[in-house]
N, C-alpha and C positions, 0 to 999 in steps of 0.2 A: 103331256108330261115332258119335262126337259130331259135331255140325254145325259146319261151318266158316263159316256165315253169321253175320256180325256185325251185320247191319242192325238187329236188335232192340235192340242196345246203344245205339243213337242215342236211344232213348226208353225207358230201362229201367223207369221208374216207370209210364208209361202202358201198356207192354206187360205188366207184371206185373199191373196192375189190370184189364186186359182179359182176362187169362188165369188163371193159377193163384192169384192173390190176389183174384179178383173177390169172393169171399165175405168178404173182410176190408176191403172198400172200399165207396164210394158213387159213383154216377155220375149225371150229368145232362147230356144231350146229349153233347158231345164232351169234357166236363170230368169229372175223376175225382179222388178223394182217399181216403186210408185212413180207417178208423174211428178215433175218438178213442182214445188210449192204445195204439194199434197203431203208428202212425207219423204224422208231420205232412206227409209228402210228398204233393204234388198234381201233377196233370198236365193240360196242354192240348196240342193239336197244335202243331207248329212254325209252322204257318200260322194260328194262332188269331186269330179276329176278336173284335169287341166282344161278340157274343153268347156266345162261349165263355167269356170272362172274366166276364161277368155270370152265367153258369151256375155257374162255380166260386165266385163270391162268394155265390150263394144256397146252395150246398152248405156253405160254411164258416161263413157268418154275418157279422154286423157286426163290424168291427175284429178279425178273426181272423187268425191267422198262417198264411201259405201258404208252405211250403218247396217251391220249384219245382225243387229238385235241379239238374240240368243242362239243364233245358228252355231252349232259346234264345229263345223268344217273349218279347216285352216286354209287360207289362200296361199298362192305361190309366194316365194321369198321376196319377189320384187314388189309386192303390195306393202306399202308403208303403214305400220301401225299408227293409229291416231289416238285411240283411247281404249281402256279396259275398265269396266265397272262391275263390281259384284252386286248381285241383286237377288230377288226372289219372285216367284210367281205364286200368287194366291188365288184361290177359287172359292166360290160360294157353295156351301154344302147342300147338295140336293135341291129340292123345290121349296124349301121353307121360305116364308116371307120374313122381312126384317122384324125384329122384336117390337120396334116402335114405328108407327106410321110416320111418314114425313110430316114435319111441322106445317100446319096450315096458316100460321100467323107469322108475323115478322116482315122483313123487307120482301119486295116482290120477287118471285121466282118466275123466270121467263125462258123461252126457247131462244137460242141465239142463231143468227144467220149471217149472210154475207155483209149486211150493213153494219154488223157489230164487230167485224174483224179488226178494225183499228183499236178498239177498246180491249179486245181479247189479246191482241199482240202486246199492248201496253201492260196488261196485267201479267202476262207471261214474262215480260222483260223484268218486271218488279219481283216476281216470285220464283222464277226458274224451276217450274215443275217438270221440265223435260221438253223435247222438241215439239214445236208448234209453228206452223207456217201459214201463209195467207189462205191456203185451200184445205187445211187440215180439218176444218169443220165439216167438209163434205163427206168425211168417213162415217159419220153417224150423227146422232142427236147431241147437241151441246146445250147445256142449261146454265143459266147465270142467275145471280142474286143482285138486284139493283136497289139502290136507295137514292132517291132524288135524281134518277137518271144515270148515276155513276155505277159502273160494274165493280162490285165488291168481291165476288167470288164466282168460280165456274168449275164445271166438270163436264166430261162428255164421253162419247163412245168412239173408240179407235179401231183396233183390230177386230175382225169379224170372222174367225174360223167357224166351220159348220157347227151349229148348236150352241155357240158361245158368243158373247160380246164383251170386249175389254172396256173397262172404265178407266179413263185416263185424264190427264191435265187437271187434276184436282188441285186448286190453288185459291188462296184467299189473300187479299191485300193486307199488308202488315197491320194497318190500323184497325182492321175489322176482324182480327183473329180472336179466338176464344169465345165466339158467340154461336158456335154450332153450325156455321154455314156449310162447312165441308161435309159434316155428317148428314145434313139435310139434303144436300145435292146428291151425295152417293146413295142415300136411302131411296130417293126418288128414282134414280136411274136403276137401282136394283129392282124396284117394284115394276118399272116399265119393261125391263128386260125379261123378267120372269113372266110377265103377262103375254109376251111373245113366244112363250114356251122355249126360251133359251136360258142359259145360265151365265151369270156375270163372272168375270175374272179380272185380275189386274196384276201389274208389276210394280215393284218398288225397289229403289236402291237400298242395299243392305244398310248403308249409313243413315238412311232416313228413318230413324227409329220412331219419330213422332207419327209419321204416316202409317208405318206398320202397326203401331199400337192402335191407331184409329181404326184401321181396317179389321184388325182382330177383334176389337171391341164391338164393331158392327156385325161380326159373324164370319168373316173370311178366315180361311185356314191355308197355311202354306202347303203348296203342292210340291214344289221343288226349288232348290237354289239354282240360279242361272248366272252366267257371265255375259254381260253385254260388251260387244267389241265393235270398233269402227276402224276402217282402213282407207287408204288413198290408193287409187288405181295407178298402175305404171304409165 
């Protein structure tokens, strides 16, 4: 049975870096961040003090980008704000399977790996689903839909707090939209995550109403509203 405890979702970056993604990150004291080219996400505790922020600055370096994701702690005044984005966190309700099984027909659905990174980066550049770097695919399983060898759509697993797996980078090439590719990919990932006795969750920008509508139609429910923030170190 999958866990009903959502506590780990209050600090999904920190919980991932302390657990299943420890080998893909760096830590100093209570501060943590992913390795370069894996992700830019960083974490400090919600009650972070000056020492925690100083440790994170040492990890990242001078005038480096710190994507604090949904961390509620505020950095010192000499950390330059880079962006603020309102969003929400959605979770899969309980252990229920998707109402409809993933489609078995249509263009080929494949697992993506290191050899596919150039095409993955090209699709991300076209669609802007969120941050994705040359080693982001190492965070979990990434699936794609191909037609004639061309990558039309993809989605994958990103943050991995205990008992949970985040579905992320859901994107479809402009000319291939409206064919159900995103729903097929997300449904396949949901089924795989549940089979591991984990629960899926995801994040969406509040302004991305189309994505939120898709996720709710598939069965996700909003857990909470969050604010994504990024800063530059002094």
